[in-house]
Backbone as numpy.savetxt, mean C-alpha at the origin, in Angstrom:
# Nx Ny Nz CAx CAy CAz Cx Cy Cz
6.81 15.30 -43.28 5.94 16.46 -42.59 6.90 17.65 -42.25
6.12 18.89 -42.38 6.85 20.05 -42.01 6.87 20.17 -40.43
7.72 21.01 -39.96 7.61 21.21 -38.48 6.25 21.57 -38.00
5.60 22.46 -38.67 4.25 22.73 -38.20 3.33 21.53 -38.07
3.39 20.80 -39.28 2.64 19.55 -39.28 2.93 18.59 -38.15
4.23 18.48 -37.95 4.57 17.67 -36.80 3.97 18.00 -35.43
3.99 19.45 -35.20 3.49 19.96 -33.90 1.89 19.72 -33.96
1.22 19.85 -35.06 -0.06 19.79 -35.08 -0.57 18.09 -34.84
0.34 17.30 -35.42 0.05 15.94 -35.24 0.33 15.55 -33.86
1.41 15.98 -33.23 1.71 15.84 -31.80 0.57 16.29 -30.99
0.10 17.34 -31.31 -1.18 17.79 -30.44 -2.29 17.04 -30.51
-2.55 16.58 -31.66 -3.71 15.65 -31.94 -3.71 14.37 -31.10
-2.37 13.65 -31.15 -2.12 12.43 -30.52 -2.38 12.65 -29.08
-1.77 13.80 -28.45 -1.78 14.13 -27.03 -3.38 14.21 -26.60
-4.13 14.79 -27.53 -5.54 14.95 -27.20 -6.30 13.66 -27.16
-6.02 12.86 -28.15 -6.65 11.62 -28.30 -6.15 10.57 -27.08
-5.01 10.66 -26.75 -4.31 9.94 -25.62 -5.01 10.38 -24.29
-5.10 11.67 -24.09 -5.85 12.22 -22.85 -7.29 11.83 -22.88
-7.87 11.84 -23.98 -9.41 11.46 -24.03 -9.48 10.04 -23.57
-8.61 9.17 -24.13 -8.74 7.75 -23.65 -8.63 7.55 -22.23
-7.72 8.19 -21.74 -7.42 8.08 -20.28 -8.63 8.75 -19.39
-8.99 9.94 -19.79 -10.00 10.43 -19.02 -11.45 9.89 -19.18
-11.67 9.33 -20.30 -13.04 8.65 -20.49 -12.95 7.31 -19.74
-11.86 6.63 -19.71 -11.67 5.21 -18.99 -11.56 5.48 -17.53
-10.88 6.39 -17.05 -10.64 6.54 -15.60 -11.14 8.04 -15.21
-12.56 8.11 -15.03 -13.08 9.39 -14.57 -12.34 10.01 -13.42
-12.09 11.30 -13.45 -11.44 11.91 -12.37 -9.84 12.04 -12.31
-9.33 11.31 -13.38 -7.90 11.10 -13.44 -7.33 12.65 -13.72
-5.99 12.71 -13.23 -5.32 13.90 -13.48 -3.87 13.51 -14.02
-3.40 13.98 -15.01 -2.15 13.63 -15.70 -1.18 14.68 -15.55
0.19 14.24 -15.31 1.21 15.04 -15.03 2.09 15.38 -16.30
1.37 15.87 -17.28 2.10 16.32 -18.61 2.34 15.17 -19.57
2.53 15.51 -20.84 2.81 14.58 -22.03 4.31 14.84 -22.46
4.68 13.64 -23.11 6.07 13.83 -23.83 6.10 12.98 -25.00
7.07 13.12 -25.87 7.10 12.46 -27.14 8.58 12.03 -27.42
8.79 10.85 -27.88 10.15 10.48 -28.33 9.81 9.70 -29.72
9.92 10.28 -30.82 9.53 9.66 -32.12 8.14 9.29 -32.08
7.76 8.05 -32.38 6.45 7.52 -32.45 5.82 7.28 -31.10
6.70 7.30 -29.88 6.18 7.02 -28.66 5.74 8.33 -27.99
4.38 8.10 -27.43 3.94 9.18 -26.68 3.63 8.66 -25.43
3.95 9.68 -24.34 3.93 9.16 -22.98 3.28 10.38 -22.12
2.57 9.81 -21.02 2.08 10.66 -19.96 2.33 9.93 -18.77
1.89 10.54 -17.55 2.16 9.87 -16.31 1.24 10.38 -15.29
0.94 9.53 -14.24 0.15 10.00 -13.06 0.88 10.79 -12.22
0.31 11.61 -11.40 0.88 12.46 -10.46 1.31 11.56 -9.26
2.24 12.06 -8.57 2.70 11.33 -7.18 1.89 11.82 -6.08
1.28 13.00 -6.20 0.53 13.72 -5.03 -0.78 12.93 -4.98
-1.10 12.39 -3.76 -2.44 11.65 -3.63 -3.60 12.43 -3.85
-3.63 13.87 -3.76 -4.72 14.65 -3.96 -5.28 14.73 -5.33
-4.41 14.22 -6.31 -4.85 14.16 -7.61 -5.73 12.99 -7.92
-5.76 11.98 -6.93 -6.55 10.74 -7.05 -7.97 10.91 -6.44
-8.21 12.15 -5.76 -9.28 12.18 -4.96 -10.60 11.84 -5.64
-10.72 12.32 -6.93 -12.04 12.06 -7.70 -12.09 10.94 -8.47
-11.14 10.02 -8.24 -11.11 8.57 -9.00 -11.53 7.49 -7.93
-11.73 6.46 -8.39 -12.11 5.30 -7.64 -10.96 4.64 -6.91
-9.69 5.34 -6.91 -8.67 4.90 -6.25 -8.07 5.86 -5.28
-9.09 6.13 -4.37 -8.90 6.99 -3.32 -9.81 6.73 -2.21
-9.26 6.28 -1.04 -10.15 5.91 0.10 -10.88 6.92 0.87
-12.28 6.81 0.77 -13.11 7.87 1.35 -13.76 7.69 2.61
-13.50 6.51 3.31 -14.17 6.19 4.47 -13.38 6.72 5.82
-13.82 6.28 6.98 -13.23 6.67 8.16 -11.78 6.02 8.21
-10.90 6.77 8.93 -9.32 6.40 8.95 -9.15 5.61 10.12
-9.98 4.54 10.39 -9.61 3.59 11.55 -9.74 2.21 10.95
-8.59 1.47 11.22 -8.31 0.32 10.55 -7.91 -0.99 11.47
-7.71 -2.02 10.94 -7.36 -3.34 11.63 -6.23 -3.93 10.77
-5.18 -4.28 11.42 -4.23 -5.21 10.66 -4.08 -6.38 11.42
-4.66 -7.50 10.89 -4.41 -8.83 11.58 -3.05 -9.44 11.36
-2.49 -10.05 12.39 -1.22 -10.52 12.20 -1.03 -11.73 13.34
0.22 -12.29 13.25 0.56 -13.31 14.39 1.19 -12.54 15.64
1.27 -13.16 16.63 1.77 -12.76 17.93 3.38 -12.33 17.64
4.02 -13.25 16.90 5.47 -12.81 16.67 5.57 -11.48 15.87
4.74 -11.44 14.83 4.96 -10.27 13.98 4.32 -8.98 14.61
3.40 -9.27 15.75 2.94 -8.10 16.46 4.16 -7.49 17.17
4.93 -8.34 17.88 6.09 -7.91 18.57 7.14 -7.32 17.72
7.27 -7.76 16.56 8.20 -7.09 15.55 7.76 -5.80 15.24
6.57 -5.61 15.05 5.98 -4.22 14.73 6.27 -3.29 15.93
5.92 -3.70 17.12 6.12 -2.83 18.22 7.62 -2.56 18.50
8.47 -3.55 18.41 9.82 -3.32 18.65 10.48 -2.50 17.59
10.24 -2.70 16.21 10.73 -1.87 15.25 10.11 -0.52 15.02
8.95 -0.47 15.35 8.10 0.78 15.34 7.84 1.11 13.79
7.54 0.23 13.16 7.45 0.16 11.62 6.28 -0.86 11.25
5.65 -0.47 10.18 4.92 -1.46 9.37 5.72 -1.75 8.12
5.74 -2.94 7.76 6.47 -3.44 6.48 5.57 -3.39 5.18
6.04 -2.75 4.27 5.36 -2.87 2.96 6.10 -3.71 2.00
5.59 -4.77 1.64 6.13 -5.81 0.73 5.77 -5.64 -0.68
6.71 -5.84 -1.45 6.37 -5.67 -2.91 5.48 -6.89 -3.28
4.97 -6.79 -4.48 3.87 -7.79 -4.83 4.35 -9.14 -5.19
5.72 -9.32 -5.28 6.20 -10.72 -5.38 5.82 -11.50 -4.07
5.54 -10.94 -3.07 5.39 -11.52 -1.57 3.90 -12.00 -1.75
2.96 -11.70 -2.60 1.44 -12.06 -2.58 1.34 -13.47 -2.56
0.32 -13.91 -1.77 -0.13 -15.46 -2.00 -0.90 -15.52 -3.38
-1.32 -14.38 -3.99 -2.08 -14.60 -5.10 -1.07 -14.48 -6.30
-0.85 -15.56 -7.06 0.00 -15.59 -8.13 -0.42 -14.64 -9.33
-1.64 -14.24 -9.38 -2.18 -13.39 -10.53 -1.99 -11.85 -9.97
-1.42 -11.63 -8.80 -1.33 -10.17 -8.30 -0.68 -9.23 -9.37
-1.12 -8.29 -9.61 -0.62 -7.24 -10.63 -1.05 -7.68 -12.02
-0.48 -8.89 -12.35 -0.70 -9.34 -13.72 -2.10 -9.41 -14.17
-3.05 -9.70 -13.18 -4.44 -9.81 -13.50 -4.97 -8.56 -14.31
-4.73 -7.35 -13.74 -5.18 -5.99 -14.39 -4.11 -5.76 -15.55
-2.89 -5.90 -15.24 -1.85 -5.52 -16.30 -1.98 -6.35 -17.62
-2.36 -7.47 -17.61 -2.56 -8.10 -18.84 -3.72 -7.71 -19.67
-4.72 -7.09 -19.04 -5.87 -6.60 -19.78 -5.45 -5.44 -20.61
-4.43 -4.71 -20.10 -3.66 -3.68 -20.77 -2.87 -4.10 -22.01
-2.58 -5.45 -21.94 -1.62 -6.00 -23.06 -0.14 -5.90 -22.65
0.10 -5.69 -21.40 1.55 -5.53 -20.89 2.22 -6.95 -21.03
3.45 -6.93 -21.47 4.19 -8.14 -21.56 4.68 -8.70 -20.04
5.03 -9.88 -20.10 5.36 -10.50 -18.59 6.58 -9.72 -18.08
7.46 -9.37 -18.96 8.85 -8.62 -18.54 8.32 -7.28 -17.79
7.29 -6.56 -18.31 6.92 -5.32 -17.64 6.11 -5.52 -16.47
5.43 -6.59 -16.49 4.65 -6.97 -15.33 5.56 -7.36 -14.00
6.72 -8.17 -14.28 7.60 -8.38 -13.27 8.30 -7.15 -12.66
8.51 -6.12 -13.58 9.02 -4.85 -12.98 8.07 -4.22 -12.18
6.87 -4.18 -12.68 5.79 -3.57 -11.74 5.64 -4.11 -10.33
5.46 -5.57 -10.37 5.48 -6.18 -9.06 6.60 -5.96 -8.29
7.79 -5.89 -8.86 8.93 -5.61 -7.92 9.07 -4.26 -7.22
8.38 -3.28 -7.83 8.59 -1.90 -7.24 7.29 -1.47 -6.80
6.28 -2.24 -6.65 5.00 -1.77 -6.11 5.01 -2.30 -4.61
4.93 -1.51 -3.65 4.95 -2.07 -2.24 3.70 -1.73 -1.55
3.22 -2.71 -0.83 1.90 -2.48 -0.19 1.77 -3.07 1.22
0.83 -2.69 1.97 0.40 -3.29 3.21 -1.15 -3.29 3.13
-1.70 -4.49 3.69 -3.16 -4.61 3.67 -3.75 -4.56 4.97
-4.90 -4.11 5.08 -5.65 -3.96 6.32 -7.07 -3.93 6.01
-8.03 -3.59 7.01 -9.40 -3.57 6.64 -10.07 -2.55 7.69
-11.27 -2.25 7.36 -12.06 -1.29 8.17 -12.17 -1.79 9.57
-12.14 -0.77 10.57 -12.35 -1.24 11.93 -13.56 -2.00 12.18
-14.68 -2.05 11.35 -15.79 -2.58 11.62 -15.83 -4.12 11.31
-14.70 -4.49 10.74 -14.46 -5.95 10.49 -13.78 -6.71 11.46
-13.72 -6.13 12.82 -13.03 -6.72 13.98 -13.56 -8.29 14.18
-14.83 -8.45 14.01 -15.23 -9.86 14.34 -15.50 -10.64 13.07
-14.88 -10.30 12.02 -15.05 -11.13 10.70 -14.17 -12.39 10.91
-14.87 -13.51 11.09 -14.32 -14.79 11.18 -13.34 -15.22 10.12
-13.81 -14.86 8.89 -12.91 -15.27 7.77 -11.61 -14.60 7.80
-11.53 -13.23 8.24 -10.32 -12.59 8.27 -9.50 -12.95 9.43
-10.08 -13.33 10.33 -9.28 -13.93 11.65 -8.67 -15.22 11.26
-9.43 -16.08 10.61 -8.90 -17.42 10.14 -7.78 -17.34 9.17
-7.85 -16.44 8.27 -6.92 -16.26 7.03 -5.74 -15.47 7.58
-5.91 -14.39 8.28 -4.70 -13.49 8.51 -4.37 -13.38 10.06
-5.26 -13.86 10.88 -4.98 -13.84 12.31 -4.70 -15.17 12.88
-3.99 -15.91 12.09 -3.54 -17.37 12.51 -4.69 -18.12 13.07
-5.68 -18.26 12.27 -6.97 -18.98 12.69 -7.45 -18.57 14.08
-7.45 -17.32 14.43 -7.80 -16.82 15.66 -6.94 -16.97 16.71
-5.66 -17.41 16.41 -4.68 -17.44 17.55 -3.64 -16.30 17.46
-3.94 -15.23 16.58 -3.02 -14.09 16.47 -3.57 -12.99 17.14
-3.27 -11.68 16.51 -3.71 -10.57 17.13 -4.23 -9.68 16.13
-5.00 -8.64 16.37 -5.36 -7.52 15.53 -4.91 -6.10 16.13
-4.10 -5.41 15.25 -3.74 -4.16 15.61 -4.75 -3.03 15.08
-5.32 -2.54 16.05 -6.32 -1.26 15.68 -5.53 -0.03 15.64
-5.65 0.68 14.56 -4.89 2.01 14.39 -5.82 2.87 13.58
-5.31 4.20 13.85 -5.85 5.28 13.04 -4.76 5.76 12.26
-5.12 6.39 11.10 -4.28 7.25 10.23 -4.65 8.80 10.35
-3.87 9.55 10.97 -4.21 10.91 11.41 -3.74 11.85 10.22
-4.32 12.92 10.17 -3.94 13.98 9.06 -4.76 13.67 7.86
-4.38 14.33 6.72 -5.11 14.38 5.55 -4.39 13.60 4.37
-5.06 12.40 4.03 -4.34 11.65 2.97 -4.13 12.41 1.62
-4.81 13.52 1.45 -4.61 14.28 0.12 -3.27 14.87 0.17
-2.56 15.01 1.42 -1.25 15.56 1.45 -0.23 14.60 1.25
-0.43 13.33 1.00 0.56 12.38 0.90 1.22 12.54 -0.50
2.51 12.14 -0.51 3.30 12.17 -1.84 3.80 10.61 -2.01
3.38 10.07 -3.11 3.88 8.69 -3.58 3.26 7.68 -2.62
2.25 7.99 -1.94 1.41 6.96 -1.24 -0.09 7.10 -1.77
-0.68 6.01 -1.93 -2.05 5.89 -2.30 -2.82 4.93 -1.42
-4.06 5.15 -1.18 -4.81 4.20 -0.45 -6.26 4.10 -0.97
-6.71 2.85 -1.14 -8.04 2.64 -1.68 -8.51 1.26 -1.25
-9.76 1.05 -1.43 -10.35 -0.38 -1.22 -10.09 -1.17 -2.50
-9.79 -2.42 -2.16 -9.41 -3.27 -3.30 -10.68 -3.58 -4.23
-10.54 -3.65 -5.39 -11.67 -4.11 -6.28 -11.29 -5.54 -6.95
-12.59 -6.19 -6.93 -12.46 -7.73 -7.25 -13.15 -8.19 -8.45
-13.74 -7.11 -9.21 -14.40 -7.53 -10.43 -13.47 -7.12 -11.67
-13.91 -7.63 -12.92 -13.14 -7.35 -14.03 -13.18 -5.76 -14.13
-11.80 -5.20 -14.21 -11.74 -3.73 -14.25 -12.23 -3.09 -15.80
-13.40 -2.88 -15.82 -13.99 -2.38 -17.16 -13.31 -1.17 -17.53
-12.68 -0.27 -16.74 -11.91 0.86 -17.11 -10.67 0.42 -17.79
-10.09 -0.70 -17.44 -8.79 -1.04 -18.12 -9.24 -1.51 -19.51
-10.26 -2.24 -19.61 -10.77 -2.84 -20.89 -11.01 -1.58 -21.90
-11.65 -0.70 -21.47 -12.10 0.49 -22.26 -10.85 1.22 -22.70
-9.89 1.42 -21.88 -8.65 2.23 -22.15 -7.85 1.54 -23.13
-7.68 0.22 -22.95 -6.96 -0.59 -23.95 -7.56 -0.47 -25.28
-8.92 -0.67 -25.38 -9.57 -0.50 -26.65 -9.36 0.84 -27.24
-9.53 1.91 -26.46 -9.35 3.23 -27.04 -7.91 3.44 -27.52
-6.99 3.05 -26.64 -5.58 3.28 -27.08 -5.16 2.45 -28.24
-5.80 1.25 -28.45 -5.35 0.58 -29.57 -5.91 1.18 -30.90
-7.09 1.73 -30.79 -7.47 2.43 -31.98 -6.56 3.64 -32.47
-6.12 4.39 -31.48 -5.25 5.47 -31.83 -3.90 4.96 -32.25
-3.36 3.89 -31.62 -2.09 3.30 -32.00 -2.18 2.72 -33.52
-3.24 2.08 -33.80 -3.40 1.41 -35.17 -3.63 2.45 -36.24
-4.50 3.48 -36.00 -4.85 4.45 -37.03 -3.84 5.52 -37.23
-3.09 5.74 -36.17 -2.12 6.93 -36.31 -0.70 6.52 -36.34
-0.45 5.05 -36.26 0.91 4.64 -36.40 1.89 5.07 -35.16
1.40 5.16 -34.00 2.05 5.66 -32.79 2.06 4.55 -31.65
2.75 4.89 -30.63 2.70 4.03 -29.51 2.34 4.87 -28.26
1.51 4.40 -27.38 1.19 5.16 -26.21 1.54 4.42 -25.06
2.08 5.20 -24.07 2.50 4.74 -22.80 2.04 5.49 -21.67
1.39 4.83 -20.66 1.02 5.43 -19.35 1.35 4.50 -18.30
2.23 4.57 -17.29 2.44 3.60 -16.24 1.16 3.83 -15.25
0.28 2.94 -15.28 -0.80 2.75 -14.47 -0.78 1.89 -13.26
0.56 1.72 -12.77 0.76 0.83 -11.57 0.13 1.27 -10.38
-0.15 2.55 -10.24 -0.87 3.09 -9.06 -2.35 2.61 -9.04
-2.83 2.34 -10.28 -4.23 1.78 -10.39 -4.16 0.26 -10.23
-3.23 -0.40 -11.08 -3.03 -1.73 -11.21 -3.02 -2.41 -9.77
-2.36 -1.99 -8.93 -2.13 -2.36 -7.51 -3.34 -2.56 -6.69
-4.54 -2.08 -7.10 -5.71 -2.10 -6.46 -6.79 -3.06 -6.97
-6.30 -4.04 -7.82 -7.31 -5.03 -8.51 -6.73 -6.34 -8.04
-7.63 -7.20 -7.80 -7.53 -8.67 -7.57 -8.68 -9.45 -8.29
-8.21 -10.73 -8.46 -9.31 -11.81 -9.03 -10.45 -11.83 -8.12
-11.77 -12.16 -8.70 -12.86 -12.04 -7.77 -12.82 -13.12 -6.57
-12.11 -14.05 -6.70 -12.11 -15.05 -5.54 -11.52 -14.59 -4.36
-10.94 -13.39 -4.32 -10.49 -12.77 -3.10 -11.40 -11.79 -2.44
-12.50 -11.75 -2.94 -13.52 -10.60 -2.62 -13.82 -10.57 -1.04
-13.85 -11.72 -0.47 -14.17 -11.97 0.99 -13.20 -11.31 1.95
-11.99 -10.83 1.27 -10.97 -10.25 2.09 -11.28 -8.89 2.71
-12.20 -8.16 1.81 -12.53 -6.67 2.19 -11.41 -5.91 2.51
-10.42 -5.98 1.60 -9.11 -5.30 1.72 -9.06 -3.90 1.53
-8.46 -3.10 2.42 -7.91 -1.75 2.18 -6.39 -1.80 1.99
-6.06 -1.23 0.93 -4.51 -1.37 0.64 -3.84 0.01 0.71
-2.73 0.16 1.24 -1.88 1.31 1.36 -0.78 0.92 0.37
-0.41 1.88 -0.70 0.50 1.50 -1.75 1.53 2.60 -1.85
2.70 2.15 -2.19 3.69 3.14 -2.86 4.45 2.49 -3.96
4.56 3.25 -5.09 5.15 2.65 -6.28 6.35 3.43 -6.68
7.53 2.71 -6.74 8.87 3.05 -7.06 9.20 4.19 -6.21
9.48 4.06 -4.83 9.59 5.11 -3.99 11.05 5.58 -3.96
11.86 5.46 -5.04 13.24 5.72 -4.92 13.50 6.76 -6.02
14.24 7.83 -5.60 14.59 8.91 -6.55 16.16 8.64 -6.95
16.89 7.90 -6.12 18.21 7.63 -6.39 18.53 6.03 -6.21
19.44 5.44 -6.85 19.86 4.04 -6.72 20.26 3.75 -5.28
20.87 4.72 -4.60 21.36 4.62 -3.28 20.17 4.33 -2.33
19.10 5.02 -2.52 17.82 4.81 -1.76 17.38 3.42 -1.77
17.42 2.82 -2.94 17.01 1.34 -3.09 17.88 0.53 -2.34
19.25 0.71 -2.32 20.12 -0.24 -1.63 19.99 0.03 -0.07
19.57 1.10 0.28 19.54 1.49 1.80 18.32 0.98 2.31
17.28 1.09 1.58 15.78 0.89 2.25 15.18 -0.40 1.81
15.54 -0.97 0.68 14.82 -2.20 0.43 15.58 -3.53 1.00
14.70 -4.21 1.61 15.28 -5.38 2.41 14.69 -6.61 1.65
15.56 -7.65 1.58 15.31 -8.90 0.75 14.94 -10.08 1.63
13.93 -10.84 1.33 13.54 -11.97 1.82 13.22 -12.98 0.79
13.33 -14.34 1.09 13.03 -15.50 0.29 11.64 -15.97 0.67
10.92 -16.37 -0.30 9.55 -17.14 0.03 9.70 -18.49 -0.64
10.00 -19.43 0.41 10.08 -20.80 -0.29 8.67 -21.64 0.04
7.95 -22.09 -0.96 6.77 -22.79 -0.74 6.94 -24.26 -1.27
7.15 -25.10 -0.37 7.41 -26.45 -0.81 6.20 -27.05 -1.35
5.01 -26.74 -0.83 3.69 -27.25 -1.21 3.36 -26.99 -2.79
3.58 -25.90 -3.21 3.31 -25.44 -4.54 4.44 -25.32 -5.43
5.76 -25.21 -4.78 6.87 -24.94 -5.68 7.02 -23.39 -6.12
6.09 -22.70 -5.68 6.18 -21.09 -6.13 7.15 -20.44 -5.11
8.43 -20.49 -5.52 9.40 -19.93 -4.71 9.87 -18.54 -5.49
10.00 -17.47 -4.67 10.44 -16.29 -5.25 11.30 -15.39 -4.17
11.75 -14.37 -4.82 12.53 -13.35 -3.95 11.53 -12.07 -3.76
11.45 -11.61 -2.56 10.62 -10.49 -2.31 11.33 -9.38 -1.53
10.85 -8.27 -1.58 11.52 -7.22 -0.78 10.42 -6.42 -0.09
10.93 -5.68 0.91 10.03 -4.77 1.66 10.77 -3.66 2.13
10.03 -2.60 2.27 10.45 -1.35 2.84 9.73 -1.16 4.22
10.26 -0.33 5.14 9.72 -0.13 6.37 8.99 1.37 6.36
7.89 1.34 6.75 7.19 2.71 6.98 7.03 3.02 8.57
7.82 4.07 8.92 7.77 4.38 10.49 6.44 4.71 10.82
5.99 4.23 12.12 4.77 4.48 12.73 5.11 5.75 13.66
4.10 6.62 13.83 4.14 7.83 14.56 4.60 7.61 15.98
5.61 8.33 16.36 6.16 8.40 17.76 5.99 9.82 18.35
5.46 9.92 19.49 5.28 11.16 20.18 6.79 11.63 20.68
7.45 12.33 19.83 8.90 12.67 20.34 8.90 13.66 21.47
7.86 14.29 21.87 7.85 15.12 22.83 7.56 14.48 24.27
7.36 13.23 24.21 7.00 12.47 25.39 8.17 12.14 26.17
8.00 12.31 27.55 9.08 11.87 28.52 9.35 10.46 28.50
8.53 9.57 27.91 8.62 8.25 27.86 9.80 7.91 26.99
9.92 8.62 25.77 11.02 8.24 24.74 12.18 9.16 24.90
11.99 10.26 25.59 13.23 11.32 25.72 14.20 10.70 26.74
15.47 11.02 26.51 16.39 10.67 27.55 17.55 11.73 27.47
17.34 12.94 27.93 18.42 14.01 27.67 19.68 13.80 28.50
19.49 12.97 29.58 20.72 12.76 30.49 21.68 11.80 29.85
21.07 10.91 29.00 21.90 9.73 28.32 21.33 9.71 26.90
22.01 10.66 25.97 21.62 10.66 24.67 21.72 9.23 23.93
22.50 8.30 24.40 22.70 7.12 23.64 21.50 6.24 23.91
20.68 6.58 25.05 19.56 5.84 25.36 18.18 6.49 24.89
18.29 7.62 24.16 17.10 8.31 23.74 16.35 7.63 22.73
15.19 7.45 22.71 14.29 6.65 21.81 13.30 7.37 20.98
13.62 8.83 20.90 12.80 9.62 19.89 13.00 9.08 18.42
12.13 9.30 17.63 12.21 8.91 16.33 12.90 9.83 15.51
14.11 9.44 15.03 14.95 10.39 14.30 14.55 10.50 12.91
13.57 11.52 12.58 13.11 11.65 11.16 12.96 13.19 10.94
13.09 13.56 9.65 12.76 15.09 9.37 11.52 15.50 10.06
11.57 16.75 10.61 10.42 17.26 11.25 9.01 17.18 10.52
9.11 17.42 9.23 7.90 17.42 8.43 7.60 16.02 7.80
8.26 14.89 8.27 8.15 13.67 7.65 6.67 13.22 7.53
5.92 13.36 8.54 4.51 12.85 8.47 3.58 13.77 7.84
3.97 14.95 7.34 3.16 15.85 6.57 2.91 15.39 5.14
3.72 14.52 4.76 3.52 14.01 3.39 3.55 12.43 3.24
3.42 11.77 4.58 3.25 10.31 4.59 2.29 9.96 5.57
1.79 8.79 5.48 0.63 8.26 6.57 1.20 8.33 7.91
0.49 8.88 8.89 0.78 9.18 10.10 -0.13 8.16 10.88
0.57 6.84 11.20 -0.21 5.93 11.82 0.03 5.71 13.27
-1.07 5.73 13.94 -1.11 5.58 15.60 -1.75 4.55 16.06
-1.23 3.64 16.88 -1.80 2.28 17.35 -2.86 2.97 18.48
-4.06 2.24 18.24 -5.05 2.63 19.14 -5.48 1.45 20.28
-5.16 0.39 19.75 -5.61 -0.91 20.65 -5.07 -2.15 20.07
-4.75 -3.10 20.91 -4.38 -4.43 20.43 -5.44 -5.43 20.99
-5.93 -6.41 20.14 -6.97 -7.31 20.33 -6.42 -8.72 20.14
-6.49 -9.58 21.14 -6.16 -11.09 20.91 -7.18 -11.80 20.29
-6.84 -12.74 19.46 -7.79 -13.61 18.80 -8.56 -14.49 19.81
-9.69 -15.22 19.49 -10.42 -16.09 20.32 -9.70 -17.47 20.58
-8.80 -17.71 19.70 -8.22 -19.05 19.82 -6.63 -18.92 20.37
-6.32 -17.87 21.02 -4.89 -17.54 21.35 -4.56 -18.56 22.41
-5.39 -19.04 23.32 -5.01 -20.05 24.29 -4.41 -19.51 25.42
-4.79 -18.57 26.07 -4.18 -17.98 27.23 -5.22 -17.74 28.26
-4.77 -17.94 29.61 -5.75 -17.78 30.83 -5.95 -16.43 31.04
-6.93 -16.02 31.82 -7.09 -14.64 32.23 -5.99 -14.13 32.91
-5.25 -14.81 33.77 -4.01 -14.43 34.57 -2.90 -14.12 33.41
-2.79 -14.97 32.51 -1.70 -14.70 31.41 -2.14 -13.39 30.57
-3.29 -13.20 30.40 -3.70 -12.07 29.55 -3.34 -10.77 30.36
-3.52 -10.69 31.72 -3.23 -9.69 32.49 -1.64 -9.37 32.37
-0.77 -10.34 32.29 0.61 -10.24 32.26 1.01 -9.86 30.82
0.36 -10.38 29.79 0.71 -9.99 28.52 0.26 -8.60 28.15
-0.86 -8.25 28.63 -1.37 -6.83 28.65 -0.40 -5.90 29.12
0.13 -6.14 30.26 1.09 -5.14 30.91 2.29 -4.95 29.95
2.82 -6.13 29.39 3.92 -6.16 28.60 3.71 -5.26 27.29
2.57 -5.27 26.76 2.15 -4.69 25.53 1.99 -3.13 25.84
1.25 -2.87 26.94 1.04 -1.51 27.32 2.37 -0.71 27.59
3.34 -1.42 28.25 4.55 -0.90 28.53 5.42 -0.86 27.19
5.37 -1.62 26.37 6.07 -1.58 25.03 5.66 -0.42 24.24
4.35 -0.20 24.14 3.83 0.92 23.53 4.21 2.29 24.07
4.18 2.30 25.37 4.50 3.55 26.15 6.02 3.87 25.88
6.85 2.92 26.07 8.22 3.25 25.89 8.75 3.35 24.56
8.05 2.69 23.47 8.68 2.82 22.25 7.92 3.95 21.39
6.68 4.18 21.75 6.01 5.20 20.98 5.55 6.40 21.76
5.67 6.43 23.13 5.65 7.69 23.87 4.19 8.07 24.12
3.30 7.19 24.02 1.79 7.40 24.48 1.21 6.03 25.02
0.10 6.36 25.70 -0.65 5.16 26.32 -1.74 4.57 25.42
-1.86 3.30 25.65 -2.79 2.58 24.90 -3.38 1.65 26.05
-4.60 1.60 26.11 -5.40 0.79 27.20 -5.97 -0.52 26.40
-5.29 -1.70 26.61 -5.65 -2.91 26.10 -6.90 -3.39 26.72
-8.05 -2.92 26.31 -9.26 -3.17 27.24 -9.90 -4.71 26.99
-9.52 -5.21 25.65 -10.25 -6.54 25.35 -9.28 -7.55 25.40
-9.79 -8.73 25.75 -9.00 -9.97 25.81 -9.18 -10.73 24.55
-10.31 -11.51 24.46 -10.67 -12.30 23.37 -11.85 -11.64 22.55
-11.90 -11.81 21.35 -12.97 -11.37 20.43 -13.98 -12.47 20.24
-15.10 -12.38 20.70 -16.18 -13.48 20.30 -16.64 -13.29 18.82
-16.53 -14.39 18.09 -16.95 -14.30 16.63 -18.34 -14.78 16.45
């Protein structure tokens, strides 16, 4: 081929490639194309605003519930963070692979995607009395629910996506794979687009009752040093099934009112509890504020004990986060 023919061929492939993605995933925005020999690549944007017109953008009210155990509740309050675990931690062995295999991805590529896709799950605030969720994620009703809001505009997030989980066969993935295969076979090329930011929002139909909303970040490292600093390792040993694996998590700081006198300590800087983050940190990341803590119906405490525990939680939130939360409810009748 002449140089001019090469250029025209490249443009043709780019157009066919983009058509396959836009027709399969309506509303998608692509951050440029590139070519290396027969391999043609494109990528999704990092900025969440580019997902707004797709089915991978949460459009409901930004009030949520995270079910947890009492021990993990205190870990969250004391660390002032939510943990986002990679998908090796999931109880679902088909996590990530369910949708990725529809694309024809090999197991080696799936393992990479699972390792570097970090998520945290919660549900809409209206699910507070959902017995299934309390039983599965709230320690059979003996745990707690953290009610929280996400303030600000999710469109401003960078490298964070949020959407409701999908539990049916992803027809968009089937369509894209079919269209891409035609281009590859008829033109003798290879097409690659890392769709991990979409893949992470699909599960097998048997999990539909979870009604999960997921916050996801994919490969949040620009430098190797960031990985070694922020990724924390845990082992998951499952004697019942033998499904043992290594998982990792990163910590997402929750919002702290640094202007509050509850966390400031000017006279003793070593005792200051303001959150040491860049001033514009929450401009491009989820700004999560705790609104209430609700105990499960099977927690097994007396009214007197609830009063004592309530005081401890109110004090912890005030002194760790710099704002007041009134724990009004004791037990949730289901």
